[in-house]
Structure formats: C-alpha cells, structure tokens
C-alpha positions in Angstrom: 127.7 75.1 55.4 130.2 74.5 58.1 129.7 71.5 60.3 129.6 72.7 64.0 128.6 69.3 65.4 130.8 68.0 68.2 133.7 65.8 67.1 133.1 62.2 67.6 135.2 60.4 70.1 137.6 57.8 68.7 136.3 54.3 69.4 138.7 52.3 71.6 139.4 48.8 70.5 137.4 46.1 72.1 139.4 43.5 74.0 138.4 39.9 74.4 138.2 39.1 78.2 139.6 35.6 77.4 142.7 37.2 75.8 143.2 39.2 79.0 143.1 36.1 81.1 145.5 34.3 78.8 147.8 37.3 79.1 147.5 37.1 82.9 148.6 33.5 82.7 151.6 34.4 80.7 152.5 37.1 83.3 152.0 34.6 86.2 154.0 31.8 84.7 156.7 33.9 83.0 156.6 32.4 79.5 154.2 31.5 76.6 155.0 27.7 77.0 154.4 27.7 80.7 151.1 29.6 80.3 150.0 27.0 77.7 150.7 24.2 80.1 148.8 26.0 82.9 145.8 26.7 80.6 145.9 23.3 79.0 146.2 24.9 75.6 148.7 24.5 72.7 151.6 26.9 72.6 150.7 28.3 69.1 147.2 29.0 70.5 148.6 31.2 73.3 151.1 32.8 71.0 148.3 33.7 68.6 146.1 35.0 71.3 148.8 37.3 72.6 149.7 38.5 69.1 146.1 39.4 68.4 145.8 41.2 71.7 148.9 43.3 70.9 147.6 44.0 67.4 144.2 45.1 68.8 145.9 47.4 71.3 148.6 48.6 69.0 151.4 48.0 71.4 154.0 45.5 72.5 153.1 44.0 75.9 156.4 42.2 76.8 159.8 41.4 75.5 161.2 37.8 75.6 164.5 37.1 77.2 166.5 34.2 78.5 165.0 34.6 81.9 161.4 34.8 80.6 159.3 37.7 79.7 159.8 41.3 80.7 156.7 43.4 80.7 156.7 46.9 78.9 155.1 49.9 80.6 151.9 49.1 78.7 152.2 45.4 79.7 152.4 46.4 83.4 149.2 48.5 83.1 147.4 45.7 81.3 148.6 43.2 83.9 146.9 45.1 86.7 143.7 45.2 84.6 143.9 41.4 83.9 144.3 40.8 87.7 141.2 42.9 88.3 139.2 41.0 85.7 140.2 37.6 87.3 139.2 39.0 90.7 135.8 40.2 89.2 135.0 36.8 87.7 135.9 35.0 90.9 133.7 37.5 92.8 130.7 36.9 90.5 130.7 33.2 91.3 131.2 33.9 95.0 128.5 36.5 95.1 125.9 34.2 93.5 126.8 31.5 96.0 126.5 33.8 99.0 123.2 35.2 97.7 121.8 31.7 97.5 122.5 31.4 101.2 121.3 35.0 102.0 124.7 36.1 103.0 126.0 39.5 102.0 129.4 39.8 100.3 132.1 38.7 100.1 134.2 41.8 101.0 137.9 41.6 100.8 139.9 44.1 102.8 143.5 44.5 104.0 145.3 46.5 106.6 148.3 46.9 108.8 148.2 45.0 112.2 147.6 47.9 114.5 145.0 49.7 112.2 143.0 46.5 111.8 143.0 45.9 115.6 141.8 49.4 116.2 139.1 49.7 113.6 137.9 46.2 112.5 136.2 44.7 115.6 133.9 47.7 116.2 133.1 47.9 112.5 132.2 44.2 112.4 129.8 44.6 115.4 128.1 47.6 113.8 127.7 45.9 110.4 126.3 42.7 112.0 123.7 44.8 113.9 122.7 46.7 110.7 122.7 43.9 108.1 123.1 40.4 109.6 125.3 37.8 108.2 128.1 38.8 105.7 131.2 37.2 104.3 134.5 39.0 105.0 138.2 38.2 104.1 141.0 40.1 105.9 144.7 40.1 105.2 147.6 41.8 107.0 150.2 43.4 104.7 152.7 46.3 104.8 151.6 49.6 103.3 153.3 49.2 100.0 151.7 45.8 99.3 148.3 47.2 100.3 148.6 50.0 97.8 149.3 47.5 95.0 146.4 45.2 96.1 144.1 48.2 95.9 145.3 49.0 92.5 144.8 45.4 91.3 141.4 45.2 92.8 142.4 42.4 95.2 141.0 44.3 98.1 138.4 47.1 98.2 139.6 48.8 101.4 142.8 49.1 103.4 143.0 50.0 107.0 146.2 51.9 107.5 148.0 54.7 109.5 146.8 58.0 108.0 147.8 61.7 108.0 151.6 61.0 107.9 152.6 60.7 104.3 151.4 61.7 100.8 148.3 59.8 99.8 149.2 57.5 96.9 148.1 58.7 93.4 144.6 57.7 92.5 143.6 56.9 96.1 141.8 58.7 98.9 141.9 58.2 102.7 139.5 58.8 105.6 140.7 59.0 109.2 138.4 57.1 111.6 140.3 57.0 114.9 143.1 58.5 116.9 145.2 56.9 119.6 148.2 58.4 121.6 151.5 56.6 121.5 152.8 55.2 124.8 155.8 53.4 126.2 154.7 49.8 126.8 156.5 47.9 129.6 156.1 44.7 131.5 156.4 43.9 135.2 160.2 44.1 135.1 159.8 47.9 135.0 157.3 48.5 137.8 159.5 51.3 139.2 159.0 53.5 136.1 156.5 56.4 136.6 153.3 57.3 134.7 155.1 59.8 132.4 158.5 59.6 130.9 160.9 61.0 128.3 162.4 58.6 125.8 165.8 60.1 126.8 165.4 58.4 130.2 164.9 55.0 128.7 166.9 54.9 125.5 169.5 52.5 127.1 166.8 49.9 127.8 166.4 46.8 125.5 163.7 47.5 123.0 161.3 45.8 120.5 160.4 48.1 117.6 158.7 47.6 114.1 160.7 46.3 111.2 158.6 47.3 108.2 159.4 50.7 106.7 155.9 52.0 106.6 153.9 54.9 108.0 153.8 53.4 111.5 157.5 52.9 111.7 158.1 56.5 110.6 155.9 57.7 113.4 157.8 55.7 116.0 161.1 56.9 114.6 159.8 60.5 114.8 159.3 60.1 118.6 162.9 59.4 119.1 163.9 62.3 116.9 161.7 64.6 119.0 163.4 63.4 122.1 166.8 64.1 120.6 168.0 60.5 120.8 168.9 57.9 118.2 166.7 54.8 117.7 168.2 52.3 120.2 170.7 49.8 118.9 169.7 47.1 121.4 166.5 46.5 119.4 164.7 43.4 118.2 162.8 44.3 115.1 159.3 42.7 114.9 156.2 43.5 112.9 153.9 41.0 114.8 151.8 42.9 117.3 151.0 39.8 119.4 154.7 38.7 119.5 155.8 42.2 120.5 153.4 42.3 123.3 154.4 38.8 124.4 158.1 39.8 124.5 157.4 42.9 126.5 155.2 41.0 128.9 157.7 38.2 129.6 161.1 40.0 129.4 162.6 43.3 130.3 162.2 44.7 126.8 160.0 47.7 126.1 158.3 49.1 123.1 156.3 52.0 121.7 152.7 51.3 120.6 149.4 53.2 120.4 147.9 52.9 123.9 144.6 51.3 122.9 146.3 48.7 120.6 148.8 47.8 123.3 146.3 47.2 126.1 143.6 45.5 124.1 142.6 42.4 125.9 145.4 42.8 128.4 143.4 43.2 131.6 145.7 41.2 133.9 148.2 44.0 134.5 151.0 42.1 132.9 151.8 45.2 130.7 151.1 48.8 131.2 151.2 52.0 129.1 153.3 55.0 130.2 152.8 58.4 128.7 155.7 59.7 126.5 156.6 63.3 127.0 157.6 63.6 123.3 154.3 62.2 122.0 152.7 65.5 121.0 151.0 63.9 118.1 148.5 61.1 118.0 148.6 58.2 115.7 145.7 58.3 113.3 144.2 55.3 111.5 141.6 55.0 108.8 140.6 53.6 105.4 142.4 53.9 102.1 140.6 53.2 98.9 140.8 53.9 95.2 139.4 57.3 94.4 136.4 57.5 92.1 135.8 53.8 91.9 132.5 52.3 93.0 132.5 50.1 96.1 130.4 47.0 96.5 127.4 47.4 98.8 129.3 45.6 101.6 132.3 47.9 101.0 130.0 50.9 101.4 128.6 49.4 104.6 132.1 49.0 106.0 132.8 52.6 105.3 129.6 53.6 107.0 130.6 51.6 110.0 133.7 53.7 110.3 132.6 57.3 110.8 135.3 59.8 110.0 136.9 61.9 112.7 138.0 65.5 112.1 
C-alpha cells in the first residue's frame, strides 16, 4: 500500500550557543588568535570550536587573509544572529535585575534626531501614565545604521521619517505624526514675511542636513520643487540643536519641520515661515522588523504612538 503520509521535514542541525558567541568574538576581533585572547581561551580551542560549527552547518563561515578574516555570505548571516544572541543574553540579565526592582524593561530604541524629538516625549508621558516606571535606552543614528541595528536585534524600534522611500526588506513601518516643513530664521531676518518661496531666499547663507537619509531627500525635494539648486553657501550639520543655535545667533537659515524647529523656543529668537513649495508634509513614525515579537515594553511603546492615516 502506498504511503500517503506527509513528508517529514528535514531536521536542521542544532547549534551550540557557546559556539555562536565564540564566532561572534572572532568577527569582532578579526582573527582566531585575537578572539582567543579576548575570551581567555587557547587558540586551538577557538579553532576547534569554529571548525565544529562550520561542520555542523555544512558551510565555510570566513576566509583567512593577511588582513584578518573575511566573512562569507553565510558568515555575514550568522554574524547577525550571533549579535542577536549576545543581545538576548544581556537582556535576560537586565530583565531579571529590573524585575527585582519592579521596573519594566529595558527597551532599546533608536531614531533620527527630528523623529525622536517629535514622537518620543509624548510617548514617554503616555507610557508612564499607563504603566509606571520603566527602563529605556535611546540612541540617535542615521537611517542606514538604524536598519542594521534592527536586523541585529540591537534595538526593537526605530523612529524615522516615513512614506518617502521603499521600506527595507523584512521590515514594516507605521506613521504616527505629520509636520509641515518651514523656513526657519532668526532675528536677522525680521523683514521676511509669513510665506515665501525658496526662490526668494536661495542666495541667503544656509544650514542644511549632511546625512544622506530620508530627511535630507525631503529637504532636497523642496528646492527641486522651487526650481532652484541646493544653495552652495551651506553649512552641513546633522545636529538639530546646533542647527537651531546657528540660525538663532547668525544670519543663516534652514528648513526644518515646524514643530521640531520651534520646540522649546518660546522666546521668539527663531520663527517659522511657510514655504510655498512645501505641498507635502514630513511624516514620522516607527520602523520595526516584520513578523518578529516585540517585548511587552516594545508593544507598550507602539501603543503609545497611535498611527495616523
């Protein structure tokens, strides 16, 4: 009689977590010998561990060269997993310590400066009101670095500009706020009106973002819409606080989301002027890995950032 039972799935090889951590040390230090010193192990022990790991996985993880190791494609994939494992183990210790003190978390997130400024303060207030004390770690990074940190499990959420470029593979985004772009000027430009075209001010000295991320592309798009080139008399600066200080104290101007620019600036030292070409709003929200489970605190952060249509 024919066997119509479903075919069994091939069993994947089990991997020793300690071998993954040893492999991570090799990746970090760049060589077997350096990893052995960092782990306080003998070089043969580390070599044997890597050899067994490659045998178990049936693949070569790196090639050895004069400048150190060069990861293969499989090695790069496993490196990300080893980083995630190291993060998981560190979190386990931290979670227990925080639970002992009745503190939720920790939650690690990242973001671009403007997105964090727009979204994070309100989210923190809503989370504190709902759940009390919690531990939160926040880093500012460019978009590309945030994507890699999400893939490696170094952060759970990234607060970024949304709806301007293709969402990275394996990730999903939610828009949580919108804010119109404006021309930001200091007291040196008191004569400028309340609405202006960038064509009228292209000759002024500027401060504009340096990093080539979604925010810079939106700023560049405003100049394109006005039919003018991005000004050459430009200081490139990615620090939001520094940009605002330069505009406040000099005759330079910038383009920023209105709410971000005026946050905490109630003394009238800078003001926002509507831009005729700003027919689109800057959108910000949360980027995360698709399909992956968030920690309870990560879920609480998302709930504190209701999506906007």
